[in-house]
VMD Tcl script that builds the backbone (N, CA, C; Angstrom):
set m [mol new atoms 462]
animate dup $m
set s [atomselect $m all]
$s set {name element resname resid chain x y z} {
  {N N UNK 1 A 6.076 -15.227 11.802}
  {CA C UNK 1 A 6.549 -14.484 10.718}
  {C C UNK 1 A 5.476 -13.619 10.161}
  {N N UNK 2 A 4.540 -14.165 9.441}
  {CA C UNK 2 A 3.354 -13.410 8.952}
  {C C UNK 2 A 3.605 -12.880 7.526}
  {N N UNK 3 A 2.483 -12.420 6.976}
  {CA C UNK 3 A 2.442 -11.866 5.629}
  {C C UNK 3 A 2.691 -10.351 5.676}
  {N N UNK 4 A 3.594 -9.858 4.878}
  {CA C UNK 4 A 3.820 -8.405 4.742}
  {C C UNK 4 A 3.587 -7.939 3.340}
  {N N UNK 5 A 3.454 -6.647 3.177}
  {CA C UNK 5 A 3.257 -6.036 1.911}
  {C C UNK 5 A 4.347 -4.901 1.732}
  {N N UNK 6 A 4.882 -4.909 0.545}
  {CA C UNK 6 A 5.928 -3.938 0.148}
  {C C UNK 6 A 5.418 -3.166 -1.078}
  {N N UNK 7 A 5.643 -1.835 -1.054}
  {CA C UNK 7 A 5.314 -0.921 -2.148}
  {C C UNK 7 A 6.586 -0.375 -2.790}
  {N N UNK 8 A 6.601 -0.324 -4.097}
  {CA C UNK 8 A 7.788 0.172 -4.802}
  {C C UNK 8 A 7.347 1.219 -5.860}
  {N N UNK 9 A 7.982 2.451 -5.752}
  {CA C UNK 9 A 7.708 3.481 -6.759}
  {C C UNK 9 A 8.646 3.279 -7.957}
  {N N UNK 10 A 8.070 3.289 -9.152}
  {CA C UNK 10 A 8.833 3.097 -10.368}
  {C C UNK 10 A 8.266 3.901 -11.515}
  {N N UNK 11 A 9.110 4.064 -12.505}
  {CA C UNK 11 A 8.629 4.724 -13.735}
  {C C UNK 11 A 7.737 3.773 -14.557}
  {N N UNK 12 A 6.985 4.365 -15.533}
  {CA C UNK 12 A 6.095 3.516 -16.313}
  {C C UNK 12 A 6.743 2.319 -17.024}
  {N N UNK 13 A 7.958 2.565 -17.574}
  {CA C UNK 13 A 8.625 1.509 -18.309}
  {C C UNK 13 A 9.017 0.300 -17.368}
  {N N UNK 14 A 9.491 0.636 -16.208}
  {CA C UNK 14 A 9.831 -0.428 -15.234}
  {C C UNK 14 A 8.561 -1.206 -14.784}
  {N N UNK 15 A 7.497 -0.401 -14.621}
  {CA C UNK 15 A 6.227 -1.081 -14.235}
  {C C UNK 15 A 5.763 -2.019 -15.361}
  {N N UNK 16 A 5.800 -1.558 -16.564}
  {CA C UNK 16 A 5.343 -2.394 -17.700}
  {C C UNK 16 A 6.200 -3.636 -17.808}
  {N N UNK 17 A 7.487 -3.521 -17.540}
  {CA C UNK 17 A 8.417 -4.648 -17.603}
  {C C UNK 17 A 7.998 -5.719 -16.491}
  {N N UNK 18 A 7.713 -5.233 -15.285}
  {CA C UNK 18 A 7.270 -6.105 -14.210}
  {C C UNK 18 A 5.948 -6.757 -14.558}
  {N N UNK 19 A 4.997 -5.975 -15.090}
  {CA C UNK 19 A 3.693 -6.500 -15.496}
  {C C UNK 19 A 3.849 -7.599 -16.550}
  {N N UNK 20 A 4.761 -7.421 -17.509}
  {CA C UNK 20 A 4.967 -8.416 -18.491}
  {C C UNK 20 A 5.718 -9.643 -17.985}
  {N N UNK 21 A 6.222 -9.597 -16.728}
  {CA C UNK 21 A 6.827 -10.782 -16.157}
  {C C UNK 21 A 8.303 -10.776 -16.452}
  {N N UNK 22 A 8.869 -9.685 -17.004}
  {CA C UNK 22 A 10.281 -9.657 -17.371}
  {C C UNK 22 A 11.169 -9.513 -16.210}
  {N N UNK 23 A 11.017 -8.494 -15.416}
  {CA C UNK 23 A 11.977 -8.168 -14.346}
  {C C UNK 23 A 11.276 -7.331 -13.276}
  {N N UNK 24 A 11.484 -7.739 -11.986}
  {CA C UNK 24 A 10.973 -6.911 -10.876}
  {C C UNK 24 A 12.015 -5.855 -10.518}
  {N N UNK 25 A 11.639 -4.631 -10.548}
  {CA C UNK 25 A 12.652 -3.531 -10.316}
  {C C UNK 25 A 13.082 -3.449 -8.933}
  {N N UNK 26 A 14.351 -3.040 -8.693}
  {CA C UNK 26 A 14.787 -2.731 -7.372}
  {C C UNK 26 A 14.526 -1.253 -7.118}
  {N N UNK 27 A 14.222 -0.892 -5.863}
  {CA C UNK 27 A 14.011 0.535 -5.578}
  {C C UNK 27 A 15.292 1.334 -5.950}
  {N N UNK 28 A 15.081 2.475 -6.559}
  {CA C UNK 28 A 16.228 3.363 -6.961}
  {C C UNK 28 A 16.758 4.007 -5.703}
  {N N UNK 29 A 18.080 3.947 -5.554}
  {CA C UNK 29 A 18.682 4.574 -4.406}
  {C C UNK 29 A 19.862 5.499 -4.864}
  {N N UNK 30 A 20.253 6.398 -4.033}
  {CA C UNK 30 A 21.392 7.232 -4.249}
  {C C UNK 30 A 22.415 6.956 -3.185}
  {N N UNK 31 A 23.607 6.541 -3.560}
  {CA C UNK 31 A 24.733 6.435 -2.665}
  {C C UNK 31 A 24.306 5.989 -1.265}
  {N N UNK 32 A 23.666 4.828 -1.196}
  {CA C UNK 32 A 23.358 4.266 0.098}
  {C C UNK 32 A 22.147 4.910 0.782}
  {N N UNK 33 A 21.472 5.847 0.087}
  {CA C UNK 33 A 20.407 6.549 0.704}
  {C C UNK 33 A 19.142 6.299 -0.082}
  {N N UNK 34 A 18.171 5.733 0.575}
  {CA C UNK 34 A 16.827 5.519 -0.118}
  {C C UNK 34 A 16.098 6.828 -0.031}
  {N N UNK 35 A 15.491 7.256 -1.138}
  {CA C UNK 35 A 14.684 8.441 -1.069}
  {C C UNK 35 A 13.209 8.103 -1.282}
  {N N UNK 36 A 12.764 7.147 -0.545}
  {CA C UNK 36 A 11.318 6.864 -0.492}
  {C C UNK 36 A 10.801 6.058 -1.665}
  {N N UNK 37 A 11.675 5.334 -2.358}
  {CA C UNK 37 A 11.212 4.526 -3.478}
  {C C UNK 37 A 10.589 3.221 -3.044}
  {N N UNK 38 A 10.729 2.948 -1.750}
  {CA C UNK 38 A 10.258 1.694 -1.189}
  {C C UNK 38 A 9.543 1.960 0.138}
  {N N UNK 39 A 8.466 1.218 0.363}
  {CA C UNK 39 A 7.719 1.401 1.608}
  {C C UNK 39 A 7.184 0.001 2.067}
  {N N UNK 40 A 7.581 -0.393 3.253}
  {CA C UNK 40 A 7.107 -1.713 3.803}
  {C C UNK 40 A 5.985 -1.387 4.791}
  {N N UNK 41 A 4.864 -2.050 4.556}
  {CA C UNK 41 A 3.729 -1.931 5.475}
  {C C UNK 41 A 3.764 -3.037 6.539}
  {N N UNK 42 A 4.757 -3.849 6.460}
  {CA C UNK 42 A 4.963 -4.934 7.460}
  {C C UNK 42 A 3.605 -5.706 7.570}
  {N N UNK 43 A 3.250 -5.960 8.810}
  {CA C UNK 43 A 1.973 -6.635 9.003}
  {C C UNK 43 A 0.761 -5.785 9.225}
  {N N UNK 44 A 0.979 -4.470 9.131}
  {CA C UNK 44 A -0.117 -3.532 9.307}
  {C C UNK 44 A -0.946 -3.343 8.019}
  {N N UNK 45 A -0.552 -4.005 6.963}
  {CA C UNK 45 A -1.229 -3.723 5.636}
  {C C UNK 45 A -2.713 -4.097 5.663}
  {N N UNK 46 A -3.134 -5.171 6.311}
  {CA C UNK 46 A -4.529 -5.582 6.271}
  {C C UNK 46 A -5.435 -4.579 6.939}
  {N N UNK 47 A -4.986 -4.091 8.083}
  {CA C UNK 47 A -5.780 -3.128 8.844}
  {C C UNK 47 A -5.876 -1.782 8.074}
  {N N UNK 48 A -4.714 -1.360 7.504}
  {CA C UNK 48 A -4.682 -0.085 6.787}
  {C C UNK 48 A -5.616 -0.274 5.559}
  {N N UNK 49 A -5.539 -1.335 4.846}
  {CA C UNK 49 A -6.339 -1.598 3.662}
  {C C UNK 49 A -7.819 -1.584 4.032}
  {N N UNK 50 A -8.175 -2.234 5.126}
  {CA C UNK 50 A -9.565 -2.251 5.541}
  {C C UNK 50 A -10.079 -0.871 5.966}
  {N N UNK 51 A -9.325 -0.138 6.703}
  {CA C UNK 51 A -9.669 1.207 7.117}
  {C C UNK 51 A -9.858 2.140 5.912}
  {N N UNK 52 A -8.920 2.020 4.938}
  {CA C UNK 52 A -9.041 2.865 3.737}
  {C C UNK 52 A -10.276 2.539 2.973}
  {N N UNK 53 A -10.586 1.251 2.855}
  {CA C UNK 53 A -11.870 0.829 2.167}
  {C C UNK 53 A -13.046 1.379 2.901}
  {N N UNK 54 A -13.059 1.335 4.219}
  {CA C UNK 54 A -14.190 1.818 5.007}
  {C C UNK 54 A -14.279 3.368 4.815}
  {N N UNK 55 A -13.149 4.025 4.630}
  {CA C UNK 55 A -13.168 5.446 4.481}
  {C C UNK 55 A -13.534 5.901 3.062}
  {N N UNK 56 A -13.620 4.909 2.146}
  {CA C UNK 56 A -14.032 5.225 0.758}
  {C C UNK 56 A -12.923 5.595 -0.220}
  {N N UNK 57 A -11.729 5.076 0.052}
  {CA C UNK 57 A -10.647 5.317 -0.896}
  {C C UNK 57 A -10.998 4.844 -2.233}
  {N N UNK 58 A -10.834 5.682 -3.347}
  {CA C UNK 58 A -11.213 5.279 -4.682}
  {C C UNK 58 A -10.359 4.170 -5.337}
  {N N UNK 59 A -9.189 3.881 -4.820}
  {CA C UNK 59 A -8.283 2.856 -5.291}
  {C C UNK 59 A -7.764 2.085 -4.151}
  {N N UNK 60 A -7.121 0.983 -4.381}
  {CA C UNK 60 A -6.517 0.197 -3.280}
  {C C UNK 60 A -5.008 0.473 -3.293}
  {N N UNK 61 A -4.593 1.445 -2.383}
  {CA C UNK 61 A -3.193 1.799 -2.392}
  {C C UNK 61 A -2.351 0.755 -1.661}
  {N N UNK 62 A -2.931 -0.248 -1.130}
  {CA C UNK 62 A -2.163 -1.289 -0.431}
  {C C UNK 62 A -1.799 -2.468 -1.293}
  {N N UNK 63 A -2.759 -2.955 -2.031}
  {CA C UNK 63 A -2.538 -4.108 -2.902}
  {C C UNK 63 A -2.674 -3.782 -4.392}
  {N N UNK 64 A -3.171 -2.635 -4.775}
  {CA C UNK 64 A -3.289 -2.270 -6.206}
  {C C UNK 64 A -4.202 -3.212 -6.921}
  {N N UNK 65 A -4.055 -3.295 -8.248}
  {CA C UNK 65 A -4.779 -4.196 -9.105}
  {C C UNK 65 A -3.872 -5.353 -9.402}
  {N N UNK 66 A -4.290 -6.614 -9.120}
  {CA C UNK 66 A -3.429 -7.749 -9.324}
  {C C UNK 66 A -3.074 -7.926 -10.811}
  {N N UNK 67 A -1.869 -8.417 -11.030}
  {CA C UNK 67 A -1.475 -8.805 -12.393}
  {C C UNK 67 A -0.587 -10.080 -12.298}
  {N N UNK 68 A -0.178 -10.644 -13.350}
  {CA C UNK 68 A 0.586 -11.913 -13.424}
  {C C UNK 68 A -0.259 -13.012 -12.690}
  {N N UNK 69 A -1.544 -13.053 -12.902}
  {CA C UNK 69 A -2.357 -13.933 -12.152}
  {C C UNK 69 A -2.127 -15.424 -12.504}
  {N N UNK 70 A -1.403 -15.715 -13.582}
  {CA C UNK 70 A -1.211 -17.123 -13.950}
  {C C UNK 70 A 0.042 -17.660 -13.298}
  {N N UNK 71 A 0.818 -16.842 -12.570}
  {CA C UNK 71 A 2.055 -17.328 -11.962}
  {C C UNK 71 A 1.693 -18.047 -10.651}
  {N N UNK 72 A 2.765 -18.655 -10.045}
  {CA C UNK 72 A 2.570 -19.257 -8.764}
  {C C UNK 72 A 3.104 -18.254 -7.671}
  {N N UNK 73 A 2.298 -17.922 -6.770}
  {CA C UNK 73 A 2.635 -16.941 -5.727}
  {C C UNK 73 A 2.420 -17.571 -4.364}
  {N N UNK 74 A 3.209 -17.178 -3.388}
  {CA C UNK 74 A 3.028 -17.638 -2.049}
  {C C UNK 74 A 1.664 -17.244 -1.481}
  {N N UNK 75 A 1.264 -16.020 -1.710}
  {CA C UNK 75 A 0.064 -15.482 -1.145}
  {C C UNK 75 A -0.943 -14.889 -2.127}
  {N N UNK 76 A -0.407 -13.946 -2.947}
  {CA C UNK 76 A -1.283 -13.252 -3.904}
  {C C UNK 76 A -0.418 -12.741 -5.033}
  {N N UNK 77 A -0.973 -12.507 -6.217}
  {CA C UNK 77 A -0.155 -11.930 -7.293}
  {C C UNK 77 A 0.201 -10.471 -6.935}
  {N N UNK 78 A 1.297 -10.009 -7.501}
  {CA C UNK 78 A 1.672 -8.581 -7.309}
  {C C UNK 78 A 0.580 -7.711 -7.899}
  {N N UNK 79 A 0.612 -6.465 -7.450}
  {CA C UNK 79 A -0.358 -5.475 -7.898}
  {C C UNK 79 A 0.267 -4.217 -8.500}
  {N N UNK 80 A -0.519 -3.423 -9.104}
  {CA C UNK 80 A 0.022 -2.185 -9.733}
  {C C UNK 80 A -0.989 -1.059 -9.606}
  {N N UNK 81 A -0.479 0.136 -9.470}
  {CA C UNK 81 A -1.325 1.320 -9.621}
  {C C UNK 81 A -0.627 2.227 -10.669}
  {N N UNK 82 A -1.398 2.675 -11.592}
  {CA C UNK 82 A -0.805 3.544 -12.688}
  {C C UNK 82 A -0.575 4.914 -12.059}
  {N N UNK 83 A 0.075 5.800 -12.784}
  {CA C UNK 83 A 0.349 7.182 -12.325}
  {C C UNK 83 A -0.951 7.938 -11.992}
  {N N UNK 84 A -1.937 7.668 -12.852}
  {CA C UNK 84 A -3.296 8.292 -12.571}
  {C C UNK 84 A -3.880 7.795 -11.253}
  {N N UNK 85 A -3.800 6.506 -11.014}
  {CA C UNK 85 A -4.346 5.889 -9.760}
  {C C UNK 85 A -3.474 6.376 -8.563}
  {N N UNK 86 A -2.176 6.523 -8.766}
  {CA C UNK 86 A -1.333 7.027 -7.724}
  {C C UNK 86 A -1.695 8.435 -7.324}
  {N N UNK 87 A -2.029 9.244 -8.291}
  {CA C UNK 87 A -2.448 10.605 -8.013}
  {C C UNK 87 A -3.754 10.613 -7.277}
  {N N UNK 88 A -4.720 9.763 -7.668}
  {CA C UNK 88 A -5.977 9.629 -6.929}
  {C C UNK 88 A -5.771 9.190 -5.533}
  {N N UNK 89 A -4.895 8.196 -5.327}
  {CA C UNK 89 A -4.618 7.749 -3.976}
  {C C UNK 89 A -3.953 8.796 -3.143}
  {N N UNK 90 A -2.997 9.493 -3.710}
  {CA C UNK 90 A -2.324 10.548 -3.031}
  {C C UNK 90 A -3.249 11.692 -2.512}
  {N N UNK 91 A -4.182 12.057 -3.462}
  {CA C UNK 91 A -5.100 13.134 -3.110}
  {C C UNK 91 A -6.029 12.661 -1.935}
  {N N UNK 92 A -6.474 11.432 -2.021}
  {CA C UNK 92 A -7.345 10.903 -0.964}
  {C C UNK 92 A -6.606 10.823 0.357}
  {N N UNK 93 A -5.440 10.235 0.317}
  {CA C UNK 93 A -4.619 10.041 1.569}
  {C C UNK 93 A -4.266 11.475 2.132}
  {N N UNK 94 A -3.919 12.370 1.247}
  {CA C UNK 94 A -3.522 13.750 1.712}
  {C C UNK 94 A -4.677 14.463 2.436}
  {N N UNK 95 A -5.892 14.122 2.059}
  {CA C UNK 95 A -7.038 14.785 2.687}
  {C C UNK 95 A -7.584 14.039 3.886}
  {N N UNK 96 A -7.004 12.864 4.156}
  {CA C UNK 96 A -7.506 12.018 5.284}
  {C C UNK 96 A -6.427 11.888 6.383}
  {N N UNK 97 A -6.597 12.621 7.422}
  {CA C UNK 97 A -5.580 12.489 8.536}
  {C C UNK 97 A -5.757 11.197 9.251}
  {N N UNK 98 A -4.782 10.855 10.022}
  {CA C UNK 98 A -4.819 9.568 10.723}
  {C C UNK 98 A -5.974 9.469 11.704}
  {N N UNK 99 A -6.294 10.573 12.451}
  {CA C UNK 99 A -7.336 10.497 13.405}
  {C C UNK 99 A -8.707 10.211 12.787}
  {N N UNK 100 A -8.956 10.777 11.632}
  {CA C UNK 100 A -10.208 10.510 10.920}
  {C C UNK 100 A -10.201 9.035 10.415}
  {N N UNK 101 A -9.100 8.587 9.877}
  {CA C UNK 101 A -8.983 7.203 9.441}
  {C C UNK 101 A -9.289 6.234 10.540}
  {N N UNK 102 A -8.604 6.481 11.730}
  {CA C UNK 102 A -8.738 5.585 12.875}
  {C C UNK 102 A -10.203 5.512 13.412}
  {N N UNK 103 A -10.906 6.582 13.160}
  {CA C UNK 103 A -12.341 6.609 13.636}
  {C C UNK 103 A -13.191 5.539 12.893}
  {N N UNK 104 A -12.701 5.050 11.754}
  {CA C UNK 104 A -13.357 3.925 11.063}
  {C C UNK 104 A -13.186 2.560 11.642}
  {N N UNK 105 A -12.262 2.498 12.628}
  {CA C UNK 105 A -11.965 1.210 13.246}
  {C C UNK 105 A -13.268 0.654 13.847}
  {N N UNK 106 A -13.591 -0.558 13.490}
  {CA C UNK 106 A -14.783 -1.298 14.022}
  {C C UNK 106 A -14.323 -2.661 14.364}
  {N N UNK 107 A -14.088 -2.923 15.639}
  {CA C UNK 107 A -13.497 -4.176 16.089}
  {C C UNK 107 A -14.297 -5.378 15.613}
  {N N UNK 108 A -15.631 -5.308 15.765}
  {CA C UNK 108 A -16.455 -6.450 15.363}
  {C C UNK 108 A -16.397 -6.695 13.839}
  {N N UNK 109 A -16.538 -5.668 13.050}
  {CA C UNK 109 A -16.557 -5.840 11.609}
  {C C UNK 109 A -15.190 -6.253 11.129}
  {N N UNK 110 A -14.127 -5.747 11.684}
  {CA C UNK 110 A -12.798 -6.052 11.259}
  {C C UNK 110 A -12.471 -7.561 11.652}
  {N N UNK 111 A -12.900 -7.973 12.816}
  {CA C UNK 111 A -12.707 -9.324 13.208}
  {C C UNK 111 A -13.518 -10.257 12.337}
  {N N UNK 112 A -14.774 -9.869 11.955}
  {CA C UNK 112 A -15.575 -10.688 11.158}
  {C C UNK 112 A -14.936 -10.846 9.731}
  {N N UNK 113 A -14.223 -9.829 9.292}
  {CA C UNK 113 A -13.503 -9.895 7.987}
  {C C UNK 113 A -12.082 -10.451 8.112}
  {N N UNK 114 A -11.794 -10.985 9.329}
  {CA C UNK 114 A -10.440 -11.574 9.579}
  {C C UNK 114 A -9.260 -10.641 9.340}
  {N N UNK 115 A -9.428 -9.367 9.724}
  {CA C UNK 115 A -8.384 -8.412 9.511}
  {C C UNK 115 A -7.347 -8.622 10.680}
  {N N UNK 116 A -6.074 -8.603 10.270}
  {CA C UNK 116 A -5.002 -8.647 11.226}
  {C C UNK 116 A -4.439 -7.262 11.440}
  {N N UNK 117 A -4.192 -6.844 12.708}
  {CA C UNK 117 A -4.315 -7.562 13.893}
  {C C UNK 117 A -5.722 -7.612 14.323}
  {N N UNK 118 A -6.120 -8.629 15.041}
  {CA C UNK 118 A -7.448 -8.802 15.518}
  {C C UNK 118 A -7.734 -7.930 16.733}
  {N N UNK 119 A -8.993 -7.713 16.999}
  {CA C UNK 119 A -9.334 -6.909 18.172}
  {C C UNK 119 A -8.962 -5.455 18.095}
  {N N UNK 120 A -8.892 -4.954 16.876}
  {CA C UNK 120 A -8.494 -3.559 16.615}
  {C C UNK 120 A -9.691 -2.599 16.778}
  {N N UNK 121 A -9.647 -1.880 17.885}
  {CA C UNK 121 A -10.664 -0.854 18.079}
  {C C UNK 121 A -10.028 0.541 17.792}
  {N N UNK 122 A -10.735 1.577 18.108}
  {CA C UNK 122 A -10.200 2.953 17.822}
  {C C UNK 122 A -8.865 3.188 18.521}
  {N N UNK 123 A -8.814 2.797 19.841}
  {CA C UNK 123 A -7.600 2.977 20.600}
  {C C UNK 123 A -6.441 2.088 20.053}
  {N N UNK 124 A -6.780 0.878 19.721}
  {CA C UNK 124 A -5.727 -0.054 19.193}
  {C C UNK 124 A -5.203 0.399 17.756}
  {N N UNK 125 A -6.038 1.185 17.065}
  {CA C UNK 125 A -5.626 1.629 15.763}
  {C C UNK 125 A -4.421 2.579 15.852}
  {N N UNK 126 A -4.183 3.115 17.015}
  {CA C UNK 126 A -3.021 4.023 17.188}
  {C C UNK 126 A -1.711 3.371 16.788}
  {N N UNK 127 A -1.591 2.066 16.878}
  {CA C UNK 127 A -0.372 1.343 16.454}
  {C C UNK 127 A -0.125 1.410 14.968}
  {N N UNK 128 A -1.127 1.903 14.223}
  {CA C UNK 128 A -0.941 2.018 12.742}
  {C C UNK 128 A -0.496 3.477 12.321}
  {N N UNK 129 A -0.400 4.391 13.287}
  {CA C UNK 129 A -0.167 5.733 12.947}
  {C C UNK 129 A 1.085 5.995 12.123}
  {N N UNK 130 A 2.234 5.381 12.486}
  {CA C UNK 130 A 3.461 5.542 11.753}
  {C C UNK 130 A 3.404 4.949 10.377}
  {N N UNK 131 A 2.783 3.768 10.248}
  {CA C UNK 131 A 2.653 3.166 8.972}
  {C C UNK 131 A 1.858 4.044 8.027}
  {N N UNK 132 A 0.777 4.610 8.558}
  {CA C UNK 132 A -0.086 5.482 7.705}
  {C C UNK 132 A 0.684 6.668 7.274}
  {N N UNK 133 A 1.453 7.265 8.172}
  {CA C UNK 133 A 2.272 8.469 7.809}
  {C C UNK 133 A 3.256 8.066 6.675}
  {N N UNK 134 A 3.832 6.869 6.712}
  {CA C UNK 134 A 4.771 6.422 5.713}
  {C C UNK 134 A 4.004 6.213 4.367}
  {N N UNK 135 A 2.824 5.670 4.410}
  {CA C UNK 135 A 2.016 5.460 3.173}
  {C C UNK 135 A 1.695 6.858 2.566}
  {N N UNK 136 A 1.230 7.745 3.354}
  {CA C UNK 136 A 0.890 9.099 2.829}
  {C C UNK 136 A 2.130 9.757 2.166}
  {N N UNK 137 A 3.243 9.719 2.815}
  {CA C UNK 137 A 4.457 10.333 2.313}
  {C C UNK 137 A 4.908 9.652 1.054}
  {N N UNK 138 A 4.806 8.336 0.977}
  {CA C UNK 138 A 5.197 7.495 -0.164}
  {C C UNK 138 A 4.358 7.865 -1.344}
  {N N UNK 139 A 3.014 7.930 -1.159}
  {CA C UNK 139 A 2.182 8.259 -2.320}
  {C C UNK 139 A 2.271 9.729 -2.756}
  {N N UNK 140 A 2.538 10.584 -1.845}
  {CA C UNK 140 A 2.763 11.981 -2.190}
  {C C UNK 140 A 3.961 12.133 -3.111}
  {N N UNK 141 A 5.058 11.428 -2.751}
  {CA C UNK 141 A 6.264 11.520 -3.549}
  {C C UNK 141 A 6.074 10.824 -4.891}
  {N N UNK 142 A 5.335 9.678 -4.927}
  {CA C UNK 142 A 5.091 8.990 -6.201}
  {C C UNK 142 A 4.233 9.840 -7.107}
  {N N UNK 143 A 3.251 10.553 -6.577}
  {CA C UNK 143 A 2.350 11.359 -7.397}
  {C C UNK 143 A 3.161 12.578 -7.972}
  {N N UNK 144 A 3.966 13.189 -7.075}
  {CA C UNK 144 A 4.783 14.337 -7.501}
  {C C UNK 144 A 5.683 13.950 -8.672}
  {N N UNK 145 A 6.244 12.703 -8.631}
  {CA C UNK 145 A 7.175 12.262 -9.665}
  {C C UNK 145 A 6.412 11.589 -10.841}
  {N N UNK 146 A 5.095 11.507 -10.780}
  {CA C UNK 146 A 4.301 10.847 -11.808}
  {C C UNK 146 A 4.777 9.376 -12.011}
  {N N UNK 147 A 4.954 8.620 -10.918}
  {CA C UNK 147 A 5.411 7.290 -10.940}
  {C C UNK 147 A 4.232 6.355 -10.713}
  {N N UNK 148 A 4.487 5.062 -11.033}
  {CA C UNK 148 A 3.539 3.995 -10.858}
  {C C UNK 148 A 4.005 3.348 -9.529}
  {N N UNK 149 A 3.100 2.590 -8.952}
  {CA C UNK 149 A 3.478 1.802 -7.744}
  {C C UNK 149 A 3.166 0.323 -8.001}
  {N N UNK 150 A 4.157 -0.515 -7.632}
  {CA C UNK 150 A 4.050 -1.945 -7.646}
  {C C UNK 150 A 3.903 -2.461 -6.251}
  {N N UNK 151 A 3.016 -3.397 -6.010}
  {CA C UNK 151 A 2.840 -3.991 -4.689}
  {C C UNK 151 A 3.205 -5.467 -4.725}
  {N N UNK 152 A 3.689 -5.870 -3.591}
  {CA C UNK 152 A 4.181 -7.265 -3.523}
  {C C UNK 152 A 3.858 -7.787 -2.110}
  {N N UNK 153 A 3.168 -8.913 -2.027}
  {CA C UNK 153 A 2.888 -9.540 -0.764}
  {C C UNK 153 A 3.928 -10.683 -0.562}
  {N N UNK 154 A 4.492 -10.707 0.661}
  {CA C UNK 154 A 5.537 -11.711 1.000}
  {C C UNK 154 A 5.111 -12.451 2.244}
}
mol reanalyze $m
mol bondsrecalc $m
mol representation Tube
mol addrep $m
């Protein structure tokens, strides 16, 4: 099965409600059509997070800043990025194409840090291309709408 990460775009009030522990928002949809309010990184999240850290991303667009740390969680507390952090992430991601990101793949260093999937070299990083495109589009839309992002590890 494995651990996955999900990102949700929300307005500031919905984010504050989640942070307070009141209610986790559902992604907003229109008549059966999701318009990018939700993004699943599946099991690629660890590798993408590691590569973005190696590339110098100024915020963590994968896990955000943890909150609700006193609760009981299967893996880790949920995270949040404010509209300002979303804008910074979007700008960074927009300026970093996948080929440049994949050049940061370092099989030995990633294995030493226990990054999944293991054995990921530059060629193996190709399997992350579609997930990275989804993350870029997700953050671009969130920044344009001045939304916050909630992260959840399952």
